[in-house]
C-alpha positions in Angstrom: 0.0 0.0 0.0 1.5 3.3 -1.1 0.8 6.2 1.2 0.2 9.7 -0.3 2.5 12.4 0.9 0.8 14.8 3.2 0.7 18.3 1.6 2.6 20.7 3.7 0.6 23.8 4.7 1.9 27.0 6.2 1.3 27.5 9.9 -1.9 29.4 10.8 -1.5 32.7 12.5 -1.1 34.0 15.1 2.5 32.8 15.8 5.8 34.3 16.7 8.7 34.2 14.3 10.4 31.7 16.7 7.4 29.4 16.4 7.2 29.9 12.6 10.9 29.1 12.1 10.4 25.8 14.0 7.5 24.8 11.7 7.8 22.1 9.0 6.8 24.7 6.4 9.8 26.9 7.2 12.2 23.9 7.6 11.3 22.7 4.1 11.6 26.2 2.6 15.0 26.8 4.2 16.3 23.4 3.2 15.4 24.1 -0.4 17.4 27.3 -0.3 20.4 25.8 1.4 20.6 22.4 -0.5 21.2 24.2 -3.8 24.7 23.1 -4.6 25.5 26.5 -6.0 24.4 28.5 -2.9 26.9 31.2 -1.7 26.9 33.4 1.3 25.3 36.7 0.4 27.9 38.6 2.4 31.3 36.9 1.9 30.6 34.9 -1.2 31.9 31.6 0.1 30.3 28.5 -1.2 28.5 26.0 1.1 29.2 22.9 -1.1 32.3 21.6 -2.8 32.4 18.8 -5.4 34.9 16.1 -4.4 36.2 14.8 -7.8 37.8 11.6 -6.4 35.0 10.7 -4.1 32.4 11.8 -6.7 30.2 13.4 -4.2 29.3 16.8 -2.7 30.7 17.9 0.7 29.2 20.6 2.8 32.1 23.0 3.6 30.3 25.6 5.7 27.4 25.9 8.0 24.7 28.1 6.5 21.4 29.6 7.6 18.6 31.4 5.9 18.3 35.0 7.0 15.0 36.9 6.9 15.6 40.4 5.3 12.0 41.3 5.9 9.0 39.6 7.6 6.2 41.4 5.7 5.4 38.4 3.5 5.6 35.6 6.1 4.7 32.7 5.5 4.8 33.3 1.7 8.2 34.9 1.4 9.1 36.3 -2.0 12.5 36.3 -3.6 14.8 38.6 -1.7 12.9 38.2 1.6 15.2 35.4 2.6 18.9 35.2 1.8 21.5 32.5 2.4 24.4 33.4 4.7 27.2 31.5 6.3 27.0 31.0 10.0 30.1 33.2 10.6 28.6 36.2 8.8 25.1 35.7 10.2 26.4 35.8 13.8 28.8 38.6 13.3 26.4 40.9 11.6 23.5 40.3 14.1 26.0 40.9 17.0 27.1 44.2 15.4 23.5 45.3 15.0 22.7 44.4 18.6 25.8 46.2 19.9 24.9 49.4 18.1 22.8 50.6 21.1 26.1 50.8 23.1 27.2 53.8 21.1 30.7 54.9 20.2 32.5 52.7 17.7 29.7 50.2 17.7 27.5 52.7 15.8 30.2 52.9 13.1 30.6 49.1 12.9 26.8 48.7 12.7 26.7 51.2 9.8 29.3 49.1 8.0 27.3 45.9 8.7 24.2 47.5 7.3 25.9 48.2 3.9 26.6 44.5 3.4 23.9 42.7 5.4 20.3 43.6 4.4 17.9 43.7 7.3 14.7 45.7 7.5 14.0 46.9 11.0 10.5 45.5 11.2 9.6 43.0 13.8 6.9 40.4 13.7 4.5 40.2 16.7 2.0 37.4 16.8 0.6 38.0 13.3 1.2 41.7 13.0 4.2 43.5 11.5 5.4 46.4 13.7 7.7 49.1 12.6 
């Protein structure tokens, strides 16, 4: 007996972004982005995958994540709403943006980060986008 695959549906609001990013819907969407063998980090340009000629297989070289640039189209993100970034760049740039509130040199570092790391300052609150 062959079982039909269950169609994956987006989660129903209201939900937080943390809840959304744990959903099977988001996990499938992000794996499609990151399993593309040509995917590169949006910031540094390093590739996630490398073809091993002798072994005749792909090897994952770097940890990657999918970064939301904007949340306005959740759960039906459009091209450009989500970008692939390596874990190093993702952590670094989020840390720089968080430290901006400390002032001083962190403001300048955050400005540099904003030039390379797209991030709209909208937040998602239980089904509503807040500026």
